[in-house]
Structures are given as structure tokens and as C-alpha cells.
N, C-alpha and C positions, 0 to 999 in steps of 0.2 A: 563363767561369763553370764552375768545377770542383768547388767545395765545397758539398755539399748537406746540409741537415738534413732528416730525414724522420721525421714524427711520426704514429704510427698504423700498426700492423703486423698488421692483421686479414686477412680473406680476400683483400681487394684490395691493401692497403698492402704486405704482405710481398713478394709477387711483383713489385710495381712497384719497390720498393727494390732487390730482387735484380737486376732488369734494369739499373738504374743502376750497380750495382757491376760487373756483367759488362761494361758499356760503358766502364769505367775511371774513373768518377767517385768522388771521395772522399765517402763518405756516413757521417754520424753519425745514429744511429737512437734513437728513444725510443718506448716503449709503456707505457701505464698498467698493463697486466697483465704481470707478470714472466714471463720464459721464452720469450716469442714472438720475441725477438731472436737466439736461439742460432744458428739456421741462417745468419742474415745476418752475424753475427760471424765464423762460419766462412768466409764469403765475403770477409771483409776489412772489414766495417763497424766503426766505433767506436760504443760504447754510451754513451748519456747517461742520467744519473739523473733529469733534469728536462727539461721543454721548454726552459727557459732555456739549459741546457747544449747542447742540440741546435742552438739558434739561434746561440750564440757561435761566431764565426769562419766561419759559413755565408754564402755569397753568395745562395743561394736556399733558402728553407724551404718544404717541401711538407707539408701536413696531409691525412690521410685517416682520419677518424673517423666515428662512426655517426650523430650527430644534433646538433641545435642546442645542447642542454645540454652535450654533450661538447665541442663547439667553444668554448663560453663558458668552460668549465673550462680548456681547453688554452691559450686566448688571454688570458683575463682572470684566471685563478686564480693561486694562489701559484706563484712561479717560472714564470709564463706567458710567452707569446711576446711580447706587445706591450711589456711593461715591459723586455724584454731586447733590443729591436731596436736595432741601430746604423744610422745614416743610410745610405741607399743599398741596404739589403737588400730583396730581392724576396720576398714571401710569396705562395704559391699554395695555395689550398684546393681539393682534389679530392673532398671529401665532397659529399653531397647535403643541402643545408640550405635554409632559407627565403631568398628573395631579399632580404628586408628585413635579415636578419642579415649577408648578404654586403655590402650597401651600408654597414652600420654598420662592419664591419671595414675596408672601403676607406677610410672617413673617418678612423677612429681610427689606422690605420697610416700614412695620409698625414700626420697630425699628428706622427708620429715621423720625418718626412722619408724614409719608405720607401714601397714600392709594393705593391699587392695585386691579385691576379687571382682571380676565382672560376672554377674550371676543373674542373667535375665530368666524369665519364667515363661511357661506356657500353661494354658488352662483357662484363661479369661476369668471373668468375674465369678461365676459359680464355683470354680475351684479355689479362688482366693477366699471366698466366704467359707467354704467347707474345709479349708486347710489341706487341700489335695493338689497343690501346684506341683509342677515338675521344674526343678532348677537345673540349668545347664551352666557349668561354672568354668571360668578360665582364671588362671593365676597359679600360685604356689600350692601344691596339693597338701602340704603340711599345715598351711593356714586354713584351708578348707576343713581339715579334720578338727581344728579348734572351734569352728562355727557349726559343726554338724548338728548338735542338739537344737540350737536356735533355729536353723533352717528347717529342721524336721517339725518344728512347731507350726510351720506354715505349709508343709509339703508332704507329698506321698513318696517322692523320689528325688534323689540328687544324682546327676550324671556329670562326672568330671570330664571336661573336654580337652584340656591341655593348658599350655602357657597363656599368659595375659592376652586378651583379645579373642581367645578361642570360644568363650561362651557367647560373645556377640556374633561371631562368624556363624556358629551353629544356629543361633536364634534367627538370623536373617535368612539362612538357607531353609530353615523350618518354616518361617512365615511366608517365604516365597511359595512354598507348596500350599499353605493355607489359603493365600490369596488366589492361587490357581484353582483350588477346590471351590472357593466361593464363586468365581466366575463360571466354572464348569457347572456348578449347581444351578445357577441362574439361567445359563444358556440351555442346558438340558430341559429345564422346566419350561422355558419359552418354546422349544420345539414341540414338546408334548402338549402343552396347553393350546398352542395354535393349531395343533393337529386334532383337537377335540377331546384330549384326555383330561380327566378330572385330576386336579393337583394332588388331592389326598391319595388317590389311587397310585399316581405316578411316584410320589415320594415314599409310599409304602414299598413299591417295587425297588426304589433306590436303596432303601435300608435293608432290603432282603437280598440284594444282588451284589455283584462285584463293584458297582459304583459307590458302595457305602463308604462313609468316612465319619470321623468324629464330628466334622463340620456338619454333615447331613443330619446326624443324630441330634446335635444341639439346635440347629436352625429350623428343622422341619416344623416343630410345634410353634415356633415364633412366626414363621411365614404363614402357616394356616390360620393363626390367630391375628395376623396383621399387627404383630407386636414387634416394633423396631426399637424398643428401649435398649440401652447400651449394655452389652456384655463386652464387646471390643469394637470401638467405633470405626466407621469407614475411613475417617481422616487419619487415624493412627495406623491402620493397615496400609494406606497409601504412603504414609511416611516411611514405614518399614520397607515397602516395595521400592521406594526411591533409594533408600540406603542400600538395599540389596543390589539394585541396578548399578550404583556407583562402585560397590565392592566387586561385583562381577567384572566390571570394566577394568578395575585395577588388577584383578587376577587373570585378565584376558580369557575369561570364560564366556562363551557364547550363550545367551539366554533369550532366544526369540520369544518363547512363551511368556516369560516374565515381562518383557517389554509390551507385549500385546495386552496382558492383563493389567499392567500399570496404567495403560491408556484408558481402559474401561473404568478403573477406579477414579481416574482424573475426571472423566465425564460425570461420574456419580457425585464427586465433590463439587463440580461446576453447577450441578442441578440443585445444590443446597442440601445434600444428604450427608455431609461430612460428620455432623454431630449425632447421627443415628447409628444403630448397630450396622456392622458391615453386611448383614443379611439384606439391608435396604438396597443393595446393589441390584436386586431383582427389579426395582422400580425403573432402572434404565431400560431394561428389556420391555417392561410393560409400556413405557412411554413410546419406545421405538415401534412397537407393534400396535399401539392404541388398544390394548386388551389387558384387563386385570386377570391375573392367574389364579388368585385364591381369595377367599372371603366373600362377603356380600358384593354383588355386582360383577362377579367373575366372568359372567357371560355377556355383560353389557357392552354395547358399542358406544356408550357415552364417553366423553373425554375423561381421562383419569388425571389425577394430580398427585405429586409426591406427598408423603406424609409430612406433617409439620414436626420439626424437632421438639417443640414444646409438648405437643400432644403425645408423641412417642415416649418422652421421658416422664411426664407427669401423670398421664392417664393412659397407660399402656394398654389396659384392657378395653379401651374405647378407641384405639388408634384406627380402626377401620370405619368408624362412623363418618358420615358426610353431613355437612351443615344442610338442614332442610330449608332454612330461610335463604332468600335470594335478595340481592341488593338491586333495586330498580333505579336506573340512572339516566342521565342525559349529558354525557361528557363528550364534547367534540373531539374528533380524532382526525389525523391525516393517515391515509393508507397508501403504501407503496405497492403497486400491482405490477407484477412482471409477467411478460408473455414471450414465449419463444418465437423468433422470426424465422430462423433457419438453424440447421445444426451448428452448434458451437457459438451462437450469439443470441442475445435477447434484448428487448427494450423495456423500459419501465416508465410509469407515470404516476402522479399523485391523484388521489380522489378524496373527497370528503366523506367522512363517516361519523357515526355517533355510537359510543359505548352505551348500550341500553340495559345490559344485564350481566351480573357477575355472580358466580357461585363457585364452590369447590370443584364443580364439574366442568368449568370452562367459562367462556365469555360469549356474549351475543352482541353483534355489531349490526347497526342499520345503515343502509346506504341506498341512494336512488340508482346507483350504477349496478348493472347486472354482472355477477361474477359466476364462476363455475365451481362445482364440488371438486375437492382435492387440490384446488388452486392454493398456492402459497402467497401470503401477503405479509408485509412488514407494517406493524402497527406503531404509529408515533403518537405517544401520549402528550398531553399539554406540557409545556416546559416547566410550569410550576409544580408538576408532580415529581420531578427529578427522577423519573423512570427512564431506563434505556429503551430504545426500539426493541420490539419483541416480534419474533416470527410466529405466525399462526397458519394453520391449515384449515381450510373450510371443509367442514364435515356434514353440515346440514344447511339447507336453504328453505326459507319460509316466506312466500310473498305476503306483503302486508300493505294493502292499499297501493299507493304510488311508489312504495319502496320495497326493499328486500331485507329480511333479517337473516344474518349469517351466524350459525353456530361455529365457533372456532376452537380448535385444540391448540393451546399455546405450547411453544417449545422454548426452552432456555429461560423460563421465568422461575427463579429460585423461590423457595418458600418465604424468605425474608422480603423479596421483592413483591410477592403477592400480599403480604401483610402491609407493606408500604403502600401498595395500590389501594387496599381496603381502607387504610387510614386516610389517604387522600380523598377517597370517595365519601367517607364519613364526614370529613370536613366540608366537602361540597354540599352534602345534604344539610348540614347544620347551617351553612350560609344561606341556602335556599329557604329554610324554615324561618 
């Protein structure tokens, strides 16, 4: 078995295909996003314009894409895999998908006189690059035996899990534990940091004690360096937790910890952290406590902001840096101010304000109306900014002549919305000039 079709060249797929090429296999690659095949072509890969072209002439077809919908597109869509299969072809999916879809693929591919294995992996990007992934495989064991040498070109271990769908069931159970470890890691660090313990010292303890895990070993250096470049993204882990939640419901298996952790990851995604490494989950706890746990500014009481996905992916060694320049502005705002009247009720009213300063550390708003520290306000930006209302907590008050300047920590402003705000402000400045 020497001719391989490889479909899906993302964070995991590209290094897996590269290892096959280095081991001397003939590999034809396809990816839905153009440009990701360039490095593999330089290594000797052939490029296919469609999944069907990648299948043609291949003895084994491997897919590594992001989710169930992408799998359906690649297998059942126009110029898809199934319609192009020749009898005797083996198809192996290493994505993480629902066990029910894996079983459907097994049946539909068998109807084409071909064979299917569900073979998801664990090990994330470093293991994909070093060829030390662990494959957990569902399907016919004698078909797995035929693919053994190819898989070992990308792996350090293969574990047979049982009939079709078993590989995906095992992967979802495994990633449930990984997600729980990620939340436990962030939560333990939050407790220690807010109790005055240095992050490096605490994480040294974690790796030396019973709380140690492969997650802690991989993510400790990333967190200390504020490096959230992707090994396994937060959004993909959330996708797996959702799949696991649906699977556990179908199996009538109670999973209260899974449901709680899934909610934390959902918060992380809503904060705009989805395209970062899942270690970025720690940013949720940092925002909730208004305290940075590691890196420069770890002891600062200034507002913190989630890292930009662009900064984390492109300049990971500088991901902890903050912009020193500040944007001085004069953007009129409306502020909703809420005050408690009695237990269980409150009243609200609008006041005028002006956005006078914006940086990565927060915003400063000026108003003639006196407000109080720790008061929550809702900031309504001008309509032409197309920004949603944003909740802010007043953390600093500076009298300035006849008005007050309020330093506000923003909540719920995703990085892309911050960029949208900065773009709006830049256009206002250009108009003023």
C-alpha cells in the first residue's frame, strides 16, 4: 500500500501528510482552502483540485477535517469521495466526528465494495509534527492490519477500539477528560494566583504533584510565555465537548462535569478566543477576576484584554505585549446607568458621555455626571459604528475640571469587535483631520 490520498491540510493534517511523504509514500493532497498545500507540494506531493481527484488511483484515502458538516461535504458533496470510490479502496477518517456519522460512512462505503475505518487521533500539533500521534480505531480489525505500516508513519501507537464508531466514541470520552483538565488547570491557577501565589511556582507544583497531566505539561510553558498559538483550538475542543454531550445523552450517561466545562468553553468562544489554543481558556478567569495570572503585568490591577487571534498565531513570542500607543478621541456616547432601589428591583436612566481614550488596557469615558467605583454601565456607541452595547465596570475615577473621567473594564467585547471599534475611531480621526 503505497499510494495515499490525503484530504484536509489544517493544523493536524498538513504535518501528518508531510510525515507520509518523508517516509516515501506517494501522496496526493486536497484542501478546501487554497494555498495550504504549497509546502507539501515542495516535499513531493501531487495536488488534487477535488476530493474525487485525490481518491483516483489511491489505495488508501485519509481525511482530516474539522466537523460533521465538513465531512458530509467532502464525502457526499459534488466531486466527493464516495461517488468516486473504486472497489477495494480503504478510507480512513482521522477527524473527530459523531459516532453515528462514522457508522453511516462505514455502511455507505461498504456499499461501494470498499472499507472504512474511523481513526481519530490524540497528541495535538506537536505530536502530528513529530509523527508520535496515538490512533484509536474503529472498524474491521483485518482492515486495520492492512493499514498498519501507513499509520505508523504518523504514529507512536495504534489502539483498536472495536467495531465501526468505536474510535469516535473513545475519542469523545478522551477529549471530555482533556476539556475537564483544561478547565481544572485554569481554575486551580485562578485560586492560587488570587491567593498571592506566583504562577510559575504553582505550575511547578502541579507538574510535581498528583494534579499533573499531559495537558499541564504541554500548556505550562505556553501560559507562562503568554503564547496562545494553536496546538488545538478552543473552538475545536468546544465542538468535541458538544459532540460528547450529545453522545452521553443518547447513551443516557449522566455527565454533570462535562456540562459545566462545556459552558466555560462556550464563554471562551463568546469572548472571541475560539481561534486561539484552548489554553486561552485561562483568559476567562483572568477577566472574571480582573487579574492577570502570568507574564508582564501579572500583579497589575489595570483592565486586561483577551489576546488577539492574529497576534497569537502570527507573532506568538510577542503575544504578551501591549500596545503602548493610545488613541485619543472625542466620540459621543450614551450610557445606561442602573441603580438598585430595593431588593429585587432597579431603575435605569441614560446620561451623556464621551469616549476619550482607548487602548488594549481598556477605555476612558468622560461625563459631567458623578458615578461610583464598581458601578456597572452599558455603553451605547454611535449607530454608524455598528457596535453592540457593551457592559463596563468602573474601576477608576479621575476628576477633571467640571467633569469626571472614568476608567472602565469592558466585558463581552470580543477581539474582532475591538478591532471594529479601532477601525471606526481611525476613520473618525481621518475625518477630523
